[in-house]
N, C-alpha and C positions, 0 to 999 in steps of 0.2 A: 761632555756631550751637551748640546744645546737643549734647554728645557728640562734638564735633570737637576733636581734640587741638590744642594750641597749637603754633605753628611751632617745631620743634626741641625739643619737650618731652621726647621719648624720648632724644634725643641728650644733653640736659643731665644725664640720669640716669646717664650712662656716665663721669662724671668720675672716680669711684673706680676702675673697671676699667682705663681707659687710664692713670691714674696708677700703678696697680699694675703694669701692663705695662712702663711706663717704669722702674720701680724694679728689676724683676727682669732687665731686659735692658740698660739703659744703665749702671747702676752697675757690674756685672761687666765691661761693655765698657770703661769708663774705667779700671778697675783693670788689666785685661789690656793696654790700650794704654799705660798708664804703665810696665808691665814691659818692653814692647818699645821704647818711645820714651824721651825724655829727661824731665827734671824740668818741662819746659814744660807737660806735661799738667796737673800740679798747679797751676801758675800760671794756666792757662787756666780751670780750675774756680773758683779763688779770684777771678779777675777777673769771671767771669760772676755769681758770687754777691755781688759787691761787698764782699769781705771786707777788713778791715783787716789790718795786719801780723801781729798776734798770732793772729787766726783763720786767716789764710793758713798760718802755721807749723803749726797743728794739722792742717789738711787735708793739707799737704805730708807731715807725719810719718805720717799715716794711710795715704797711698797710696804711700809709699816702699817699694820692693821690689827684690829682686835681679834682674838681667837674666833675662828669660824664655828658656827652652829649649823649642824646638818638639818636643814629644813627644806621646804618646797622650793624656795628661791635658789638655795645652794645646789640642790639636786638638779634643778632645771639648768643652772649654769654649767654644771658638770656634763650634762647631756649635750649642750651646745658645744662645749669645748671638745668633747670626745668626737662629735660629728665633724667639727672643723679639723681636728687632727687627722681623722680618717680621710677627709677630703684632700688634705695636703699629701698624705701617703698615696692616694689615688692619682693625684696630679704628678707626683714624682714617678709613679709607675708608667704613666702615659708618656712622660718625657723620655724615660729609658726605652720604651717601645718605639717612639719616633726616632730616637738617636740610633738605635740598632735595627730599625726597620722591621719591627715585629707587629703583628696584628694584636689589637686589644681584645682581651678575653672576657671583659665585662664582669658580671657578678660572680663568676666562678672563682675569682681571685679575692673575694672580699675577706676571707679568713687570713689571707696573706698580709693584707693591710693591717689587721689587728695584731698579728704576730710581729710585723715590722715595727709598729709603734712601741710594743713592749721591748723589742730588741734595741731600739733607739734609746729608750730610757736607761737600759742596762749599759749600753756603750758609753753614754754621757756620764753615768755614775762611775763607771770604771776609770774613764779618763780623768775624772775629778779626784778619785781616791788615789790613783797612782801618781798623777801629775802634781797634786797639792804638796806632798812632802818634798818632791824633787825640787820645787821652786825655791825652797829654803836652803838647798845645798849649794856649795861653791859652783859657779857656772850654771846655776839653776835655770836661768832664763832659756839658755840653749837646750839644756836637758829636757825641760818641760815641753818645748816644741817637738823634740825628737819623740818623746812619749806620746804626744798628741798624734803625730804622724804614725807611730807604730800601732796605736789603738784604732784610730779612725780609718786608716787606709784599708785594713782587712774588713772593717765594718762596711765601708762603701763598696768594696768588692763583693761581699756577701749580699748586700742590698740589691745590687744590680742583678745578680744571678737569681736571687730569691724572687724579686718582683717580676722578673721576666720568666718565671716558672721553669728555669733551667733550659730555656730554648736557645740561649747563647752560651757557648763553651766558656769555662772559666778563663782559658788562655786569652780569648778575645776581649775579656773584660778587665784584664790585669792593668793595661796601660791607662784605661779610663779611671780605675781605682787609684792608681798612683798619681795621676793628674789631679783628681779631686782631693786626695789627701794633701798634696802639695799646695793647692789653692787654699785649702782650709787652714793650713799652717800659716800661709801668707796672710790670710785675713786676720789671724791672731796677732801676727807681728804688726800689721798695719793698725789694728785696733789700739795697740799701746801708744801709738803716736797721734791718734786722731780723736778718739771718743772722749777722753778726759776733758780736753779744751772745748770740744763741741757741747758736751753736757753742761759744763760750767757756764758757757756763753748763753746757751738756750735757757738755763735756769735764771740767769740775770734778766733776760728779756721776757720770759713767759712765766716765771716762778718755778716751783718745784715740778709742775706738770711738764715743763720743757724737757725734762730728762727722757720723757717718752719718745721724743723725736729721735734721740740718739739710739735708743733701744730698737725703734722701728727700722732705722737705717741699717742697724746690725743684722736684723732678721732678714731684710731684703738682700743684704750682702750674702748671707748664708744660702738663700735661694739661688743667687747668681753663681756661687761657688759650686753648688751641686750640678746645676745645668751646664755651666761652662766646662766643668771637669769631665762630664760625660761626652760633651761635644768634642773637646780637645782630645780625649782618649780615642774616640772613633777616628778622627783625622790622623792622629799619631799612628794608630794601628794600620790604617789604610796606606799611609805613606811608607811605613816600615815593610809591610807585606809587598807593596808595589816595587820597592827598591830591591827586595830579595828576589822577586820574580824576574826583574830585568837582568839580574846577574845570571 
């Protein structure tokens, strides 16, 4: 119909905003976490970007810091990081609402954003715990991607249903969750071929700080995966239901 917006069209235009939100919230979060925790934070980032040994060393050197001390500056940083993470969750919620044509509920869903952030940390931790040992097994590269898909697809499915406050049935969200999970796995495969050479090249040009450009690109790509997965799922569902109706 003329004048009718395509499903998820407005949501697709928010790739840059949600990517920017991830940049300003998650990168400081990772740096702060590396100060409080062990070197495993650096290893986890390198693993998710699919980096080789040389690129991993560059990222490790970038995020190496002295043990953090809880003071006013650190507490203020944590507040800003928390606010940024909640803003990303809110942006994701609005993307789902636009993709599935639901009204925004405003402050009523603030508690859902905080719960989602906690669930995200749990899902990422689970994927790392389960996927890490699998990578060392025969055929580990393929098995690791299957584990990622098996863990993250249900998480994306729950994310959409939860952030939409149950207003969209689980069945209508399934294809969007599958598409998002597939795109997320695809990003992991692409990362193994792209980010090592990019980070090494940028570090030669800009020094160790050049590794940030690769990390930023990865975070923007994650934002694109989430948005495009929701949009693709909506289109997929509408075409599937349309073909079944014509029969």
